[in-house]
C-alpha positions in Angstrom: 87.0 27.5 -20.7 83.9 27.9 -18.1 80.1 27.9 -18.2 77.5 29.5 -17.2 73.8 29.2 -16.0 70.7 31.7 -15.5 67.3 32.0 -14.4 64.5 34.0 -14.3 60.9 33.0 -13.0 57.5 34.0 -10.8 58.7 31.6 -8.0 62.2 31.3 -6.8 65.2 30.6 -8.3 68.1 29.4 -6.4 67.9 25.7 -6.7 67.4 25.6 -10.3 70.5 28.2 -10.7 72.6 26.3 -8.4 71.6 23.0 -9.6 71.8 24.4 -13.5 75.1 26.1 -12.6 76.8 22.9 -11.4 75.9 20.8 -14.0 78.2 23.0 -15.9 81.3 22.0 -13.6 83.2 20.0 -16.2 83.9 23.1 -18.0 86.2 24.8 -15.3 88.4 24.2 -12.3 89.2 27.7 -10.6 86.3 30.0 -9.3 82.3 29.4 -8.7 80.0 32.0 -8.0 76.3 33.0 -8.2 74.3 36.0 -8.2 70.5 36.7 -7.4 68.3 39.6 -7.6 65.5 40.0 -5.1 63.6 42.7 -3.5 66.6 44.0 -1.7 68.9 44.4 -4.5 71.6 42.3 -5.2 73.3 39.5 -3.5 76.7 37.5 -4.5 78.9 35.4 -3.5 82.0 33.5 -5.1 84.0 30.5 -3.9 87.4 28.6 -4.6 86.8 25.2 -6.0 90.6 24.2 -7.2 90.1 21.6 -4.4 86.7 21.1 -3.9 83.9 21.0 -6.1 81.1 23.7 -6.5 78.2 22.3 -5.2 80.3 21.1 -1.9 80.8 24.8 -1.5 77.5 26.1 -1.7 75.3 23.6 -0.5 75.4 24.3 3.1 74.2 28.2 2.6 71.7 27.7 0.2 68.9 29.2 2.3 70.9 32.2 2.9 69.6 33.3 -0.5 66.4 34.1 -2.8 65.6 36.1 -5.7 63.0 35.3 -8.6 66.1 35.9 -10.6 69.6 34.9 -10.8 72.9 34.0 -12.6 75.9 31.5 -11.8 79.2 30.3 -13.7 81.4 28.0 -13.3 85.1 29.9 -14.1 88.8 29.0 -15.5 90.1 32.0 -15.4 88.9 35.0 -12.8 86.8 35.2 -10.3 83.2 36.0 -11.1 80.0 37.1 -10.8 80.8 41.0 -10.2 78.0 43.4 -9.3 78.3 46.8 -11.5 76.3 49.9 -10.6 76.2 52.1 -13.5 74.2 54.8 -15.3 72.3 51.9 -17.1 71.7 50.6 -13.8 72.9 47.8 -11.1 73.7 44.7 -13.0 75.8 41.4 -12.2 77.7 40.1 -15.5 79.2 36.5 -15.8 81.3 35.8 -18.7 83.0 32.6 -20.6 85.7 33.1 -23.7 89.0 34.7 -23.6 89.8 38.4 -24.8 93.0 38.2 -26.5 93.5 42.0 -26.5 92.8 42.8 -22.9 95.9 44.2 -21.9 95.0 46.9 -25.3 91.6 47.5 -23.9 92.9 47.8 -20.7 95.4 50.8 -21.5 93.0 52.1 -23.3 90.2 52.7 -20.3 93.5 53.6 -18.2 94.1 56.4 -20.6 90.5 57.6 -20.4 90.8 58.1 -16.6 89.1 55.0 -15.5 90.2 52.3 -12.8 89.4 48.5 -12.1 88.6 47.7 -8.7 88.8 43.7 -9.9 92.1 41.8 -10.0 92.5 38.5 -11.7 95.8 36.1 -13.2 95.6 39.0 -16.1 95.7 41.7 -13.8 92.6 43.4 -15.5 89.2 41.3 -14.8 87.5 40.0 -17.9 84.4 40.5 -16.7 84.7 43.9 -15.2 86.0 45.0 -18.6 83.2 43.6 -20.4 81.1 45.5 -18.1 83.0 48.6 -18.6 82.5 48.5 -22.4 79.0 48.1 -22.1 78.8 51.1 -20.1 80.5 52.8 -22.6 76.9 53.3 -24.1 73.6 54.3 -23.3 71.7 51.0 -23.4 72.1 47.8 -22.2 72.0 46.5 -26.5 74.3 48.8 -27.6 76.6 48.5 -25.0 76.8 44.9 -25.9 77.6 45.4 -29.3 80.2 47.7 -28.5 81.9 44.8 -26.7 81.3 42.4 -29.8 82.9 45.3 -32.2 85.8 45.9 -29.4 87.0 42.5 -28.6 89.1 40.1 -30.1 88.7 36.5 -29.3 85.7 35.2 -28.2 83.2 36.3 -25.3 79.7 35.0 -24.2 78.0 36.7 -21.1 74.7 36.7 -18.7 73.4 40.2 -17.6 71.6 40.1 -14.2 69.4 43.3 -14.1 66.4 44.4 -11.8 64.3 44.4 -15.0 65.4 40.8 -16.2 68.5 39.0 -17.7 70.3 39.6 -21.1 72.2 36.6 -23.1 74.5 37.6 -25.3 76.5 35.0 -27.3 80.0 35.6 -29.0 79.6 37.2 -32.3 80.7 33.5 -33.9 79.0 31.7 -31.2 82.2 29.9 -30.9 80.6 29.2 -27.5 77.2 28.1 -26.7 74.2 29.9 -25.0 70.5 27.7 -25.0 67.5 28.5 -23.9 65.7 26.2 -21.8 62.0 26.5 -20.6 59.0 25.3 -18.6 56.0 26.8 -16.9 56.4 29.9 -15.1 60.4 30.0 -15.7 63.1 30.4 -18.4 66.8 29.6 -18.5 69.8 29.8 -20.4 72.7 27.5 -19.9 76.5 26.7 -21.8 75.2 23.1 -21.5 71.8 21.4 -22.1 72.7 18.6 -19.6 71.3 20.5 -16.7 67.8 20.8 -18.4 66.2 17.4 -17.9 66.5 16.6 -14.1 65.4 20.6 -13.5 62.4 19.9 -15.7 63.5 22.5 -18.4 62.8 21.7 -22.2 64.9 22.5 -24.9 63.6 25.6 -26.6 66.2 26.8 -28.7 70.1 27.8 -29.3 70.9 31.5 -28.8 72.5 32.9 -32.7 76.3 33.9 -33.1 75.7 37.8 -31.7 72.3 37.3 -30.9 70.8 38.9 -27.7 68.0 37.9 -26.0 66.6 39.8 -23.1 64.4 37.7 -20.7 61.8 38.1 -17.8 59.3 35.8 -16.1 57.0 36.1 -18.9 58.8 34.8 -21.7 61.6 36.3 -24.0 62.3 38.8 -26.6 64.9 39.0 -29.5 67.0 42.4 -28.9 69.4 41.5 -31.8 69.4 38.9 -34.1 72.0 36.6 -35.2 75.0 37.0 -37.2 75.0 34.7 -40.6 78.4 33.8 -39.7 78.9 31.0 -37.0 82.6 29.4 -35.8 81.5 27.1 -32.9 84.4 25.0 -30.8 84.1 21.8 -32.6 86.0 20.8 -29.6 82.5 20.8 -27.7 81.7 17.7 -29.4 84.8 16.2 -28.9 86.1 16.7 -25.7 84.7 19.7 -23.7 81.0 18.6 -24.0 79.1 16.7 -21.8 77.6 13.4 -23.3 74.3 14.3 -22.8 74.4 18.3 -23.9 73.4 19.5 -27.3 74.9 21.9 -29.7 73.2 23.3 -32.9 70.6 20.4 -32.1 73.9 17.7 -32.5 74.2 15.5 -29.7 77.8 15.0 -28.1 77.7 11.4 -27.2 76.2 10.4 -30.3 78.7 12.6 -32.3 81.4 10.6 -30.6 80.0 7.1 -31.5 80.4 8.4 -35.5 83.9 9.6 -34.5 84.8 6.4 -33.4 82.8 4.7 -36.3 85.0 6.7 -38.6 88.0 6.1 -36.9 87.9 2.0 -37.3 86.4 2.5 -40.8 90.3 4.2 -41.8 92.0 1.1 -39.8 92.9 -2.3 -40.7 95.4 -2.9 -37.4 94.4 -6.6 -36.3 92.9 -6.0 -32.6 92.2 -8.1 -29.5 90.1 -5.6 -28.2 89.1 -1.5 -27.9 89.1 0.7 -24.9 88.6 4.3 -24.4 90.9 6.4 -22.3 88.0 7.8 -19.7 86.0 9.8 -19.9 85.7 11.5 -23.1 87.1 8.6 -24.9 84.8 6.1 -23.9 82.2 6.6 -26.4 85.0 7.2 -29.4 85.5 3.8 -28.1 82.2 2.6 -28.3 81.5 3.7 -31.9 84.9 2.2 -32.9 83.9 -1.4 -31.4 80.3 -0.9 -32.9 82.0 -0.5 -35.9 84.2 -3.4 -36.6 82.6 -5.8 -34.4 85.3 -6.1 -31.9 85.1 -6.2 -27.8 85.1 -3.1 -25.9 87.3 -3.3 -23.0 88.3 -1.1 -19.7 91.6 -2.0 -19.6 91.9 1.8 -17.5 89.2 2.6 -15.2 89.0 6.5 -13.8 89.5 6.7 -10.1 87.5 10.0 -8.6 86.4 9.7 -5.2 89.6 11.3 -3.3 91.0 13.4 -7.0 88.8 16.6 -8.0 88.3 17.5 -11.6 91.7 17.5 -13.4 90.3 19.4 -17.0 93.1 22.0 -17.5 95.3 22.6 -14.1 97.9 24.8 -14.7 100.8 23.5 -13.5 102.6 20.8 -15.5 103.6 18.7 -12.1 100.5 18.5 -11.2 98.2 17.6 -14.7 101.0 14.7 -14.7 100.1 13.7 -11.0 96.1 13.8 -11.6 96.9 11.8 -15.2 98.5 8.9 -13.5 96.5 8.4 -9.9 93.4 9.3 -11.4 93.8 6.1 -14.4 93.8 2.7 -12.5 95.3 0.2 -15.2 93.5 -3.5 -15.0 96.3 -5.4 -15.7 94.4 -8.9 -16.3 92.9 -7.2 -19.1 96.1 -5.8 -20.6 98.5 -8.8 -20.4 99.1 -9.9 -24.0 96.5 -8.3 -26.0 96.6 -6.1 -28.5 94.7 -3.3 -27.8 93.7 0.1 -29.9 93.0 2.9 -27.5 90.6 5.7 -28.7 91.2 9.3 -27.0 90.0 12.9 -27.5 92.9 14.3 -28.3 97.0 14.7 -28.0 97.6 17.8 -26.8 100.8 17.6 -25.0 101.5 14.0 -24.8 102.2 13.4 -21.5 99.6 11.5 -20.4 100.1 9.3 -23.1 103.9 9.1 -22.8 103.8 7.4 -19.0 100.2 5.3 -20.2 101.8 3.7 -22.8 104.4 2.9 -20.8 102.6 1.6 -18.3 101.0 -0.7 -20.6 103.4 -2.4 -21.8 105.3 -3.2 -18.6 102.0 -4.9 -17.8 102.4 -7.3 -20.7 100.8 -6.0 -23.6 101.8 -7.2 -27.2 101.1 -3.9 -28.6 99.3 -0.5 -28.0 97.6 1.2 -30.9 96.0 4.9 -29.9 93.2 6.6 -32.6 92.6 10.1 -31.4 89.2 11.6 -32.4 90.5 14.6 -33.6 93.3 15.9 -35.7 97.0 16.9 -34.3 96.8 19.8 -32.8 98.8 22.2 -34.5 97.8 25.9 -33.6 96.9 27.1 -29.8 93.6 28.2 -29.5 93.1 32.1 -29.7 89.2 32.0 -28.6 88.9 29.5 -25.5 91.3 28.2 -23.1 92.2 25.2 -24.5 95.8 24.2 -25.8 96.8 27.6 -24.7 100.1 27.8 -23.6 103.1 30.1 -22.9 104.7 28.0 -25.5 103.8 26.2 -28.7 106.7 23.6 -28.2 104.2 22.4 -25.3 101.7 21.2 -28.3 103.1 17.3 -29.3 102.4 18.6 -33.3 104.7 21.4 -32.6 107.4 19.7 -31.1 107.8 17.3 -33.6 107.8 19.5 -36.1 110.6 21.4 -34.5 112.5 18.1 -34.3 112.0 17.7 -38.4 112.5 21.6 -39.3 115.2 22.9 -36.8 112.2 25.8 -36.1 108.6 25.1 -34.8 106.6 27.4 -37.2 107.7 26.0 -40.9 105.0 24.7 -43.2 102.4 24.4 -40.7 99.9 24.0 -43.6 102.0 21.3 -44.9 101.8 19.3 -41.6 97.7 20.0 -41.3 97.4 18.5 -44.6 97.0 14.5 -43.8 97.6 13.7 -47.5 101.1 15.3 -46.9 104.4 13.5 -46.9 105.3 16.3 -44.1 102.2 15.3 -42.2 103.0 11.5 -41.8 106.4 12.4 -40.7 105.3 14.7 -38.1 102.5 12.0 -36.5 105.5 9.5 -36.8 107.8 11.5 -34.6 104.9 11.9 -31.8 104.7 8.0 -32.0 108.6 7.4 -31.6 108.2 9.4 -28.9 105.3 8.1 -26.9 106.3 4.5 -27.3 103.0 3.4 -29.4 102.9 0.7 -31.7 100.6 2.7 -34.0 99.7 6.2 -34.1 96.6 7.0 -36.7 95.0 11.0 -35.9 91.8 11.6 -37.3 91.1 13.5 -40.7 89.6 17.0 -40.7 87.0 16.2 -43.0 85.8 13.0 -41.6 85.5 14.9 -37.6 83.3 17.8 -39.7 81.1 14.6 -41.1 80.7 13.4 -37.5 79.5 16.3 -36.1 77.1 17.1 -38.9 77.3 21.1 -39.6 79.2 22.6 -42.7 82.6 23.3 -42.0 82.5 26.9 -42.2 80.3 26.7 -39.4 82.6 25.4 -37.2 86.0 26.9 -35.6 89.0 24.2 -36.6 91.6 27.0 -35.8 93.6 24.5 -33.3 93.8 21.7 -36.6 94.6 23.6 -39.7 94.9 27.4 -38.5 91.7 28.9 -40.3 89.2 31.4 -38.5 87.0 34.4 -38.8 87.8 37.6 -36.9 
């Protein structure tokens, strides 16, 4: 996925941009970067963060940077930010999202005699492509609209210009951008969790397709928001940091409601509830509070020597990190009936190994309650559950076992009241070796979030979405 932070002030913004970007580190694993504008022009720096943390890679060099405006990014894909010299002026750019038609747009540009200087895992650097689309028009505002009109997928971005910062949220708002303010300074961020310790107060969310221009004196709307919004529901289930708010809805509080709904719909007899660290913990607390049964930590996470494991691209590494970071506590497991809450089951690899360990440690029963429905459709808009093969998804693998092909009757499997859905869940339960498995219903998840369903992207569960 990825996250970004930008700030403009009457004073130096380097520390705010550094710490603000670092507070987005849970959203990506590959590259981190910052760019600043000062009286001497633009300066940028990009570091590989696959085996370390953003803060560790930049902290010792902070004294080298200066500027009254700057942007930073945590990227799960290409190296960012990049600096562009164009007829509109010089600008830096950072992007978050996924461009489905990047090959088509790249070929279009090449046929027009253009070239790309940046490279990435998809051969064309998405940020450079976005910059190219902006430069097709005669103003930043019309260039940003050109981006929204041409790309398929999603894209939110920040532009650092000589006069100020542009913030543009994806046309359907699948990712978030929130405005913060304090005396003499403004910021924009993918997460509000960075605001309190940097003394910013939340001002408002930028709307879907809205364009805002910031100076140290304030900000102004350059394009009003679109009426339709489909923000990614996984922000509350999994991606988002517990202290963050999107559309005014707190992540941790929403997870408590998810857990309570799981408990409300459950009748299994238990000794206690546990959460798979970290995102499953709040769901488990919500379950515990509703059921009035103990919450205990059957698993604890070990982080000192293990870097973030958000989404390793290599399956072997995913398996290793999943095993090594979670340490079971045999004293709490032996002879117990336990229900585990987690954010989701994507591939099922982590659960398959951990359930086996739990029974080896003497668990009497192991029940699992994911906080969202079964993932059936790969994400088309971000990088979550995106795979070369849909059969990597536990749901699709089960459908393949039942139907003989992996894409038959998907609507039936997405319907929790359909017998086919029950068959799919049972296949997943059998393969992972659980005592029982019950997924959150989509209507309950939507209610827990608190936005109308039409304002949420639920594509990975039911295939519905706007384009």
